[in-house]
N, C-alpha and C positions, 0 to 999 in steps of 0.2 A: 298754342295749339288748343283746338276745341275738343276737349276730352269726351264730349258727348256725341260728337259727329260719328255716324256709322262708317265702318270700313267695308267697302264693297269687296266681293270675291272671297278669297280665303287668306287668312293670316296665319303664319306659323311661328310659334315661339317655343321656348323650352318649358316655361311654367305658366299655367293659366290659374289665376286666383279668382274664385267666384265669391263675390261679396266684398263691399267696400265699407263695412262697419269696423268696429274695433279689431275683430279677428283678421279681416283682410288686410287692414293697415299694418297690423303687427306682423303677419306672415311676410308681406312685401318688404318691410323694413329689415327683418332678419335675413331674408334671401338676398337683398341688395347688399347688405353689409358683408355677406359671405361670398360675394362676387357673382351671384346668379342674377344678373341684371337683365337677361333676355326674358322678360315676363310681362304679362298684362293683368290688370285687375278689372273685372267686369262687374257691373251691378245693374239691377233692374230699375233702380230709381234714377231720376235726373240729377241727383246730388248724392255725394258720399255721406256716410254716417250710419247706414243701417237702421237699427231700431231707434237711434237718437235723432235721425232725420225724420222718421215716420211718426213717432209719438210726440205730438205737439199739444196734447190736451192741457187744459188749465191745471197748473200745479205740478206738471211733470218734472221730476227730479230724481236723482239717484239716492238710494238708501244705504250706500257705502260711502265713506268719507272720501273726498277728492284727493286727499293725501295718498290714499291707497288705490282709488279707482282712477289710476293714471299709469302710463307706461314708465318702466324703470329708466328708459332711455330719454325721457322728456319730462323732467320734474320741475323745471324752472318756469312753469306756466303760472301766471298771476291769478290764482283762484280767488273768487270773492268770498267764499265761505267753505265750511266743511261739507255742506250738502248743496252743491250748486244746481241751478235749474237746467232744464233741457237745452236751452239756447247756449248756455256757457259750455256745456259738455260737447255740443256740436261744434262750437267754435274751436275747442281744444282739438277735436278730430281734424278739422280743416287746417289748423296751424301745424299739426303734426305732419300731415301730408306735404305741406309746403316746405316746412323746415328740412325735411329729409329727402326732398326731390322726388316724391312719388307721384305728383299730379300728372306728369307726362305719360305715366303708365296706366292711367284710368281710361276706361271706356264705359261711360255711363249710359243709361237707357238701354242696356243690353240684357234681355231676359234669356237666360240659358235654358232652353227647353229640353235639350238632350245632349248627353255626352256618350260616346261609344268608343270602346277600345279595339284597336286593330292588332291582333296577335302577331302578325307578320312584321309590321313596322314598329311595334311597341309604341304606338302613338294614340293619343286620344283625339277624337274629332268632336268639337262642341258646335252645336247649331243654336244660334241666338236669334231672337226676334228683336229688331231695332225699330223704335218709333221714329219716323222721319218727319221733320218739320213740314207742316202744311199738307201732309198726306194721311189719309185714313188707314190705308193698308200698311202693314209693317213689313220692313225689309228683312230678309233672311241673310245672316252673316255666318260664315263658317270660320272657326278658329281651330287649328291643329296645334297640339302641344305634347311634349313628352310626359309632362306631369300635370296633374290637376289637384289643386288644393281647394276644397269646399269650405268656405267660411260663412255660410248662410246662417249658421247657429240654430238656436232652439226657439227664438222669440221673433219670428219674422212672418208668420202666417196667422192673422187675426182669426179668432174663433167666435163666430156669431151664432148663437143657438137658433135652431129651427123651431119656431113656435107657430102654432096655428093662427092664421089671420094676420100675420105680419104685413102682408102686402095691402091690407085694408086700412092701415093706420094713416090718418089724414096729415100728420105733421112730419117733420124731419126725424130720421132715425139713423144713427151711425155708431160705429165702434170707436172706442177711445183712440185706437191706433190710426183711425181714419177721420179724425176730428174735422167737422165742417165749421170753419171759423166764420163763414158767412151768416151763420145762424146766431141771432142774438138770444140770450137766455134771460135777459132782464125782465123781471116780472112774470116769467112763464112758469107753467106747471111742468116740471121736469121729472122724468122717471129714470133712475139709474139702476140698471140690472147688473147685479154683481157687487161684491163687497170685499175685494181682496186688494192686491198691491196698487193697481191704478185707481180703483174706486176710492181708497182712503186718501188719495191725493186730490182727486177731482172734487169729491164731496165738500170738503172744507173750503175749497177755493170758490165754488159756485154758490154755496149756501147763502152767503150774504146778498146775492144779487137776484136770485130766483124768487118767484112768488111762492111756490110750493115745491118741495123736493120729496119724492117718494123713493125710498131705497129698497130694492128687492134683494133680500139676502137669503142665499141657500144655506151657507155654512159660515159661522162667525170665525174670526181669526184672533190669534194671540197678537196683541199690539203693545209694544213697549214705547215709552216716550223717546222722541228723537233728541239725542244729546247735542250739545255744542251748536245750538241754533243761532241764527243771526249772522250778519256779515262780519268779515275780519276788519278790525281796526287798522289804521295805518301802521301802528306799532307792530301788530301781529303780522301784517304783510312784510314789514321790514325784517322781522325776526325770522320768518320762514324763507326769506331770500338767501339766508346763509345755508349752504349745502349741508353742513354738519348738523344744524338744528333740524332741517327738513328730514334728513335721513334718520336721525335718531327718533323723531316723531313717527316717521313712516314705519320703522322697525317695531316700535312699541305698539302701534295700531295693528300692524300685521300679526304680531304675536297674540294680541288681545283677541282679534278675530279668530285666529286659528284655535285658540283655547276654547272658543264657543262650540267647537266640535264635541268636546267632552260633555258640554251641557246637553247637546242633542243625543249623545250616547247614553244619557241617563245618570251621569255622575251626580250623586245626591246633592251635594252642596251647590254646584253651579246651576243645576236644573231648577232647584227650588228657589234659589236667589232670583233667577229670571222670572219665575212664576209670581213671586212676590212683587217684583218691579212691574210686571204686566197688570196685576190686580190693583196696585196703587195708582197706576196710570189711568185705569178705567174708573176707579172710585173718584179720583180728583176730577177727571174729565166730565163726569156726569153730575157734578155738584150743582150746576146751573139749572138743572131740570127740576120740575116739581116732584115731590115725593112719589106721587102716583106714576108719573112718566119715568122717573128714575128707576123704579122697581120693574116697570114693564121693559124698558130698554136693557137693563142689566141682565134680565133673564134671556133676552133675545141674543145678546152679543157675547154671552159667556160660552166658550167652546166646551164640548163634551167629549173631545178626543185628546189623545196624548200630546203633551207639549212638544213642539218641533215636528209633528207629523206633516203639517203645512208650514210654509215659510214664516218665520217670525217677522212681523212687519213693524215699521217704525213710524210713529206719528204722535205728536203732542196735541193736535187740534182736531182729530177725527171725532173723539167722544164729545168734546164741547159742541162740535157742529151738529151732531145728530141729536143733541139735547135741546136744540132750538125749537121754538113753536112751529116754524114752517117746515119741519122735517118729520117724516114718518118712516119707520122701519117695518117692512112687511116680510114675515118669514113663511107665510103660506105659499105653496108652489104656484107658479104661473100656469094658468090653464089655457089662456089664449090672448091674442091682441085684437082689439076692436078699433074702429075708426077713431073713437075718442079716448082711448087709453088701454090699460092692461087689466085683465081680469085674473084674479087669484082665487084659488079654491081652498077653503079651510080643510085641513087634513083630517079633522075629527068629525065635523058636521057635514062636510061636502058642500057647504054654502059658498056661493060665488060672490065676489065683491069687485066692482069696477073702480079702479083708481084712475081718475082722469089725468090726462097728460097732453101737453102740447108738443113735447120733444121727448124722444127716447134715446138714452145713451147706454150702449152695451159695454160694460166694463167687465168683459167675460174672458179676458186672457187670450191665449194663443194655442194653436195646434202644435204644442211644444215637441211632439214626437215626429213631426214631419221634417226630419233633419236635412233632407235634400230637396224639399219642395221649392220650385215647381219642376225640377229637373229629373228626367228619366236617365238612369245610369245603367248602361248596357255593357256587358262583358262576358264572353264565353257562354253565350246563350242564357245568361241570367240578367234580370233587371233588379237592381238593388232595392228600389222602393218596394217592389212586390215581396222580395225576400224578407225585408224588415216588417212589412205589414203582416206577413204570415207567421214569422218566427220572432218578432220583436227586434227593435234596433239593437245592435251590438257591434263593438269595434275594439280591437286591441289597443289598450291605453286611450280609447276614445278617438284614435287617430287613423288606424288601418283596418279596413274591412277585408276579411279573408276572401281570396278569389278575385280581387280587384287590384291588379298591380298599378303602381305609379299613381295611386289615388290616395290622398290624405284628407283628414278632417281636422278642422279647428273648431272647438266647442261642439264636439261630436257626442255620441251616446255615453252616458255615465261620466260626464265631466262637469255637470252643473254643480253649483254650490248652494247650500242653505245657510252658510255662516260667514263667508268671506268674499273677497273681490275676484270676479271671474278674470280680470285682466292678468293676474298672476298665472292662472291656468293657461291663458292664451299664449303668454310668453314661454311657458314650459313647452307647449305643443309646437310653437314655431321653432324653438331651438332644437327640438327633437327631429322635426322634419328636415332642417338644415343638416343635422348629423347624418340622416339617411342619405341625402343627396351627396354629401361629401364622401361617404363610404362608397356609394355607387360609382362616383367619379373616380375614386382611387382604384376601384376594381375594374374600371372600364366596362361596367355592366350596362345592360340595356333596360333592365327593370328591377324593381324591388317590391316585394309583397310579404305579408306575414304568413307563416305556416298555419294551416288550418288548425292543427292540434295545439299550437301555441295560443291562437285566438280563443279556442274552446277552453283551454286551461285557465286563461286570464278571466274569461267571462264566468267560469264556474267559481273562481276565487272571489271575484267581485260580488256575485249574486249570493254566495254563501255568507259574506259579511253583511250584505244589505238585508238579508232575511232576518237578521238579528237587530236591525236598526229600527228606529222609531218610525221610519217611512213605510215599514211593512206592518204597522199595527192596525190598518184597516180603514183609515180615513180616506175620503174621496180627494185625491190629489193629482195634479198634473205630472207629478214625479213618477207615477206608476202606470203600467199598461192596464187599461180597463179589461182587456181580454185575458191576460195571464196573471195579472197582479205583480209581475216583476217590476222592480224599480229600474227604469231604463234611462232616466235623466241624470240622476245625482251620482257624484263621486262617493266612494265608500268611507273616506277618512279625511285626514287633514290635507291642506295644500302642501305642507312640507313633505308629507308622505308621497304625494303625487310627483313633486319635484325630484325626490329621491329615485323614483322608478323611471323617470324620463331623463335623468341627468346623463345617461349614456345608453348606447344601443346594446341590447342583449342579442348578439349576432346569431346564436343558434335558433332564435325565434323567427329570423328573417331569411328570405330566399332572394339572392341576387342572381338574376339570369344573365349569362355571358352574352356579349355582343357578337353577332355574326360578322364575317369579314366585310370590311367597308367597300361600298361601291365607289367607283371613280367618277360617277355622275356629278357634275357641279350643280349644286342647288343653292347658289348664292341668290338666285331669283326668288327662292322660297323665303329667304330671310327678308326679302323686300315685300313679301305678301303677294307674289305674282304667280303662285302655283296653279291658279285657275287656268293659266295659259298652257300648262303642261299636260300631256296625255301620256302617262307613264303606266307601264304594266306593273303588276304586283312584284315581279322579279326585279324590275328596275328600281322600284322605290324601297325595296326591302332594306331596312336599317339605315336609310340615307336621309330621311326627312329630319330637318333640323341640323344638317351638316353644311358647312360653308364650302366655298370653292376649293379650299385647301384640304378638304376631307377631314376636318376636325370639328367635332360638335361644339357649338357655342357654349353648351353646358360644361364641356371638358376644358375649353379655353378659358372661360371666366374663372377668375380667382385662382388660376393655375400658379 
C-alpha cells in the first residue's frame, strides 16, 4: 500500500493520530496492542520520523544515550554508539513501524489544517491538505474520528528570526531544520546565527571545511563533555545483545538521568559538581587557542545566569572548534542583514560592523509553544490555539485540555524535560490515553474530558512548583512564556514522579458522557470511507458514526 497516497472523500475511523514522529509511533503501538486497531496516523511530511526526519543538518545527533532514547518495547536494535547520528535514529523509527505493523496505518503528506468537534455526534472532523503528485493544487481530504491524539510535539515549527534586510542577502540562507544539502560550504564564509543545541553540533562539523565561520551568539550555554563517545566495539555490541545486560544498563542510565533533576533543583553537591565539569570542559577545550583569543572567548562563552535555567548541553568538540583561527564569536546584537553579510551593532559604542558571509545558517530553534501548529482546533465555540495564545498553553497531565472532549496530547504542555529522555514520558502518556479509552469503553460512554476545576488545580500545582525552579530565575529561555513568564514547556519534577501520576486514572477528575440510544442505521459504508455518498440529517447521524452494520462501535468491538 502507498501510505502517502491521498484518500479521496471522507474516511471514518475510531482514532486519528496526528504526527508520525516518536510520539505518534508510540501512541499507535499502545493503541494497537490494546485492541484499538481502527486508527490512522497522518503526518505533513512525505516520510515518517517527525523532527528526526526534518533535522538532517551536519552533526545532527541525540544528546540522550541510545540505551534510554528508545522504546521499552523495542530494545534489541543494533545501535552503533551511545549517541547515534540522525540517520540511525530515523532508521530505528522506520524499523519500529515495520516491526509492529504500523505502516499500513500511515497517511503521509497530510497536513491537518483544522479539526472540529461535533457535540451531537461526539465526532471530530479533520480537514487535511494533501499534496498530489504532479499537481500544484493540494487536495482536501476529510477524516472523521471519535478520538484525536495530537503528537506534533514541541519541536516541529522552526523559528527564523525576522531581521531587517534578510531578503537582500545575496547567498543561500536556511534554518538548521530545513538544511539545504545542495549548498556546498567548502571554502565559504559561513555565518551561524544562534549558539544552542543544534549550533553546537553544526559548528564543530562544518568548521574544518569552511573558509571562515562567524558565530553570532546571543546567550552562552553551559556545555558539559559528551561521555562515552565513539562507536561500540564488536564485544560491546555482543554484550548489549543480552537482555539482562541491556536492561541493567538502561535502568542505571535512567536512574542517573532522573537524579539530575536534583542538580537542576539546586541540591548543592550535584549542582556544583556539574558546574565544575562544565568549567573543566571549557578550560580544556580552549587550550588550543592563543592566550589572547582564549581570554576573549572565555569571557564570551561563560554564562551569567543560573545553572540549569537553559538546557545543559553536551559536546566535547564545540570549544576546540571555536578556538580555531577560522572561527569568530560575535556577541554584539545583529542590527541588519545586507547583500554581503550580517551587520552587528556594538552595545556600548553603537558602532556597526559588517561580517561578510556567503551562506547564513539560522540555528535559532523552534516555536516550541506552538503545540498544535498548524492545526486549528475548534470545539464549543472555542479555538484552542487562540485560547493558548491568550492564556498560555496548559493541559491536565499535559494530555487533556479542559473543554475539548476526546482530544489527547502526547508531548503536550509542561511535559518537556531538561534532564532525561522524552521517550519515557511519551510512553507514560500513551499508556494513560489507552486507560482513558478502556474506561470509556467499559462505561459505553461517548466522550471523555477533564473537569475544568481539575485541570485548573493541576495547573496551579505545577506552576507553584515551577515558580520555585531554576527555570523561573529570569534567563531568556524557550521553556517560558515571553508574555507571562510562566514555564509552559517543562515538567516540574522527575520522570518517576510523572509515571506515578499517570499510572492510573483519577476518575473524579474526568467526565465520561453517556451514549445516547443507538440508531439502527447501518453505517458499514462509513467504515469503508464512503460516507460522502450519504446525505444524513443530524438526527439520523446522532451517535451512529463509527458504528458498523451490527450496531456495535468498532471501538467497543476491538479488544473486547
